[in-house]
N, C-alpha and C positions, 0 to 999 in steps of 0.2 A: 504494500500499499504505499509506496514511496511517491512523492510529488502529487498527492491527491489534493484537489482544490477544496474549498470549504463546503460546496454543494456535494461532491463526492464523499467527504467526511460524513456530512449529515446523513446521507443515504446509508453509508456503512455503519454508522452508530445506531441507526433506526432498525436496520435489517440484519446486520452481521455479515453482509455481503458487500463486495465492491461492485461498481458498475459493470466492470468486465465480467465478473461472475453472473450478474443478472443477465447480461447479454447472451450467455451461453445457456441459460435455463430454458427449457422447452415450454415456456408459459408466455402468451402474448403480452401480458402486462409487464413481466420482467424484462422482456426483449425491448419493449418501448421505454423502459426507465432510463437508458443512456440519452435517448432523444429528448425526453422530458427534462432531464438534468442539464443538458445543454442548453435548451431553451430557457430554463429557470436561471442558469448561470449567466446567459447573455443579457437577459432583463435586469437581473440583479446588478451587473456591472454598469449597465447603462444608467440605472437609478443611482448608483453610488457615485459616478462621475458627475451626474447632473447636480446631485446634492452638493458635491464638493465644489463645483463651479459656483453655485449660489452662495456657499459658505465663504468662498474666497471673495466674491464681490462685496459681501457684507463686511468682512474683516478689512478689506481695502477701501471701504466706505464709498464704493461706486454708487450704491444707491442713493447717496447724498449729493453726488456731483453730476449725475446723468438723469435722464427721465425715469419715472416710475416703472416704465416697461422692462428696465434693466432688472428689476425684481420680479414682476409679474410674469414675464416670459418664462423664466426658469420655474416658477412656482406652478404654472400650468403644465409644463413639461413634466415636473415631478409628480403631479396628480395623475397624469396619463400614464407615465412609467410605473407608477405605484400600482394602477389597476392591472397593467400587463404582467407585472411580477406576481401580483396576487393570482391572476388566472394560471400563470405558469406553475405556481406552487401548489395550487389547487389540483391541477392535472397530475403532478408529481405525487402528491399525497393520495390521490385516488388510486393510482397505480401502485403505490406501496400498501394501501390498504386492501388491495384486490384479494378475495378469498382464495382463489386458485393459486396466485403466486405465493401467499402465506403458507397455504397447505404444502405446496411443493418444497419451499424453503425449510419447512419444519421437518420434512420427511427425507430431505436429501442435503448432505453437506455440500457447500460450494466448491466448485472445481478449483483445482490448483492451476493457475494460468500463468503464462509467461507473455509479456508484451514486447512486440518487436516492432521497430520502425523500419519501413521499407520505402524505397523510392518508386516513382512512376516507372513502369516498364518491368518492375520485378514480378516474378511468379511465386506465389506462396501457397501453402496448404492451410485450409481454414475449415472450421465447422461453421456453416451457414447459420446465422442466428434465427430466432422464430419471430421475425418481424413480420407485419402484415404482408408485405411484398413477397417474402420468401414463403409464407404459408399459402398465399393464393396460387403460386406457381409449383406448390408441393416440393420445394427445396429446403425447408426448414429442418435443421439438424443433420443435413448431408455433409460429408467430408468431400471437399473438391480442391482442386488447384484454381487459383484466381490470379488473373494477370491485372496488376493495378495499374490503372490510367490516372491522368490528372484530374479528370471529372467523374469518373466511375470506375467499375471493375468488370472485367470480361471473365466469364466463368469457362472453365474447361469444357470443350465440346462433348465430352463423354457424359456430361450431366443431363443434357437434353438435346433436342434436335435444333440445329442451326446455332447461330451466334447468340448468346444470352449475355446482357449487360445488366448490371445492378449499381445502385448508388453505393458509395463506400459504406455507409451505415448498414445497408442490407447485405453487403458482402462480407463485412467482418465484425459487425456490432460495435464499430468505432467511428469516429469522425476524423476527417484529415486534419493534421496539425501542420499548418503552413504547407511546405511541399512534401512533408513526410506523412505517411499513413500509419497510425498505430493499428497493428493487426493482432487478432486474437487467434493464435494457432491452436492446435489440438490440445485439449486438457492433458495434463500430465507432467 
C-alpha cells in the first residue's frame, strides 16, 4: 500500500482492501470502485484548490482592493464543486455499501497484487476486471495479453473474434498515470 492517496487510504481503511484488490474482485460494485475513487479524488482536488485560491485572496486582502466579484466568483465555484464532490462521495459510499461486494469481501481474502508501470506499445498479461464493459462482452475475469496504447488497450486476438479494444480502466482495472499505465497483473 505504498504511495496511496487519501481517497485510496479512506477506501482501504473502510474495507480492508486496496483499490487494486477491489478492481480484481468479481463483483461489479468492487470493479467500479477505482473509477468512483478517481472521480472523488478529482473533485476533491478541484475543491481544495479553489478553496485555497479564495483563502489566498483573503489573506492578500484582494477582496478589499478589487471588486466584490473577486470573492463571490470563487464562492460560487466552491458551492458547485462541493455539490460535485458530494455526489462523487455518495457514489463511492454506495459502492462500498453494496451487499454483494461486502459479502464477497467477507468470504474471500484480498488478492496479493503487484503493480507494474508499462509504456504504450508494451504487451502485458492481465486479468480483465469485472467492469460493466468487460461483463457485457463476457470478458470479465479472463486472463489475456493486452497491448497498451496511448488511449486504449488492444486485447489479444485469441480472446474473441476480430480486433477488440478497451479503455485502460476496462483492460487493467487502473487509470493511466501520465504516459505510464499502472497495470494489474495476475494475482500472486
